[in-house]
C-alpha positions as CSV (number, residue, x, y, z in Angstrom):
1,X,0.1,0.2,-0.1
2,X,2.8,2.2,1.0
3,X,4.6,1.0,-1.9
4,X,1.6,2.2,-4.5
5,X,1.0,5.4,-2.9
6,X,4.9,6.4,-3.2
7,X,4.8,5.3,-7.0
8,X,1.3,7.3,-7.4
9,X,3.0,10.2,-5.7
10,X,6.4,10.0,-8.3
11,X,4.2,10.0,-11.3
12,X,2.2,12.9,-10.5
13,X,5.5,14.7,-9.5
14,X,6.5,13.7,-12.9
15,X,3.6,15.3,-15.0
16,X,3.9,18.4,-12.6
17,X,7.5,18.2,-13.9
18,X,7.2,17.7,-17.6
19,X,3.8,18.3,-18.9
20,X,4.0,21.8,-20.1
21,X,7.6,20.9,-22.2
22,X,5.8,17.9,-23.5
23,X,2.7,19.5,-24.6
24,X,4.6,22.1,-26.3
25,X,6.0,19.2,-28.2
26,X,3.7,17.5,-28.7
27,X,1.4,20.8,-30.3
28,X,4.4,21.4,-32.3
29,X,4.1,18.4,-34.0
30,X,0.4,17.8,-34.3
31,X,-1.0,21.6,-34.5
32,X,-3.9,20.4,-32.4
33,X,-4.7,20.8,-29.1
34,X,-6.9,17.7,-28.4
35,X,-4.2,15.4,-30.6
36,X,-1.3,16.9,-28.4
37,X,-2.8,16.1,-25.0
38,X,-3.5,12.8,-26.4
39,X,-0.1,12.3,-26.8
40,X,1.0,13.3,-23.9
41,X,-1.1,11.2,-21.6
42,X,0.4,8.2,-23.8
43,X,3.8,9.3,-23.1
44,X,3.5,9.4,-19.7
45,X,1.4,5.9,-19.8
46,X,4.4,4.6,-21.5
47,X,7.0,5.7,-19.2
48,X,4.7,4.2,-16.1
49,X,4.2,1.0,-18.0
50,X,8.1,0.3,-18.4
51,X,8.8,0.5,-15.0
52,X,12.8,0.6,-15.4
53,X,14.7,2.9,-13.1
54,X,16.1,5.5,-15.4
55,X,19.7,6.9,-14.5
56,X,19.1,10.3,-13.9
57,X,16.8,13.6,-14.7
58,X,18.3,14.5,-17.9
59,X,18.0,11.0,-19.2
60,X,14.2,11.0,-18.0
61,X,13.6,13.8,-19.8
62,X,15.2,12.9,-22.9
63,X,13.2,10.0,-22.7
64,X,9.8,11.5,-22.5
65,X,10.9,13.8,-25.5
66,X,11.9,11.3,-27.7
67,X,8.9,9.4,-26.9
68,X,6.7,12.2,-27.6
69,X,8.0,12.7,-30.7
70,X,7.7,9.5,-31.6
71,X,4.2,9.1,-30.8
72,X,3.8,12.1,-33.1
73,X,5.1,10.9,-35.7
74,X,3.6,7.4,-35.5
75,X,0.1,8.9,-35.3
76,X,1.1,11.3,-38.2
77,X,1.9,8.4,-40.5
78,X,-1.0,6.3,-39.5
79,X,-3.1,5.3,-42.5
80,X,-6.5,6.5,-40.5
81,X,-4.7,10.2,-40.3
82,X,-4.3,10.5,-44.1
83,X,-7.1,9.3,-45.4
84,X,-9.3,11.6,-42.8
85,X,-9.8,15.4,-43.0
86,X,-9.9,17.3,-39.4
87,X,-13.8,19.1,-39.5
88,X,-11.8,22.4,-38.9
89,X,-10.5,21.8,-42.6
90,X,-13.7,20.5,-44.1
91,X,-15.4,23.8,-43.3
92,X,-14.8,27.2,-45.2
93,X,-11.5,28.3,-44.4
94,X,-11.1,31.5,-42.0
95,X,-8.5,33.0,-41.1
96,X,-6.7,30.8,-38.2
97,X,-3.6,31.8,-36.3
98,X,-1.8,28.6,-35.3
99,X,0.3,29.5,-32.0
100,X,1.5,27.4,-29.1
101,X,0.0,28.0,-25.7
102,X,2.2,30.5,-23.5
103,X,3.4,31.8,-26.8
104,X,2.5,35.1,-27.9
105,X,-0.2,34.8,-30.6
106,X,1.1,37.2,-33.2
107,X,4.5,35.2,-33.6
108,X,4.7,34.4,-37.3
109,X,8.1,32.7,-36.7
110,X,6.4,30.5,-34.5
111,X,3.7,29.5,-37.4
112,X,6.6,29.4,-39.8
113,X,8.3,26.9,-37.7
114,X,5.4,25.2,-37.1
115,X,4.9,24.8,-41.2
116,X,8.1,23.3,-41.7
117,X,8.8,19.3,-42.1
118,X,9.4,17.2,-38.8
119,X,12.8,16.6,-38.7
120,X,13.4,20.6,-39.3
121,X,10.9,21.4,-36.7
122,X,11.9,19.2,-33.9
123,X,15.2,20.4,-34.4
124,X,14.5,24.1,-34.5
125,X,11.7,23.7,-31.7
126,X,13.9,22.3,-29.3
127,X,17.0,24.6,-30.0
128,X,15.3,27.7,-29.7
129,X,11.5,27.4,-28.0
130,X,13.4,24.5,-25.2
131,X,16.9,25.9,-25.2
132,X,18.3,22.7,-26.2
133,X,22.1,22.7,-26.8
134,X,22.7,20.6,-30.5
135,X,24.6,17.9,-27.9
136,X,21.7,17.4,-26.2
137,X,19.3,17.6,-29.4
138,X,21.6,14.8,-31.1
139,X,21.1,12.8,-27.8
140,X,17.2,12.8,-28.1
141,X,16.6,12.4,-31.5
142,X,19.2,9.6,-31.6
143,X,21.5,11.5,-34.4
144,X,24.6,13.1,-35.1
145,X,25.6,16.4,-33.8
146,X,26.6,17.0,-37.4
147,X,22.8,15.9,-38.6
148,X,21.4,18.2,-36.2
149,X,23.5,21.5,-37.3
150,X,22.2,20.5,-40.6
151,X,18.6,20.3,-40.2
152,X,19.2,23.9,-38.0
153,X,20.9,25.3,-40.9
154,X,18.4,24.4,-43.6
155,X,15.3,24.6,-41.0
156,X,16.7,28.2,-40.5
157,X,16.8,28.7,-44.7
158,X,13.1,27.4,-44.7
159,X,11.7,30.0,-41.8
160,X,13.3,32.7,-43.9
161,X,11.6,31.6,-47.0
162,X,8.5,31.1,-45.1
163,X,8.7,34.6,-43.5
164,X,9.9,36.6,-46.8
165,X,7.0,35.1,-48.7
166,X,5.1,37.3,-50.6
167,X,7.1,40.4,-49.4
168,X,8.3,42.9,-51.9
169,X,11.8,42.7,-52.3
170,X,13.7,45.6,-51.0
171,X,16.1,47.3,-53.6
């Protein structure tokens, strides 16, 4: 009984510590509040079911981020998701702003980041919005540091293209 209480308390502390950050990562990938909430819940459930002791806080955080990103990618590539159209896309398109909770709503740069392909988006998001170093991102995404540097450079170039589209050239 006491062991169950300690486990539940640990899970509550874990959720309180990481839920906001994991939600932002999931929302950056899913672009939908409900899907992001489901992804975060699934990540915590997988962590709780795993029951393996994790060496330290940084490894725990990296495991949760990596798992969250993998769940997002699994959902996005599922055949059900590819064959369906979200309700808001089936209605006449109204001007909608995409934003992350806890961020400024008119942040055009964030909107551009959310339009990037997933491999650029995750690297850019973790580097600029979660303040991860290139080494930490490489560890979280299981990639080489050189790959992360390339994705950051190319992602920045893509963001610049998106932000400058439709603007007249200044001579």
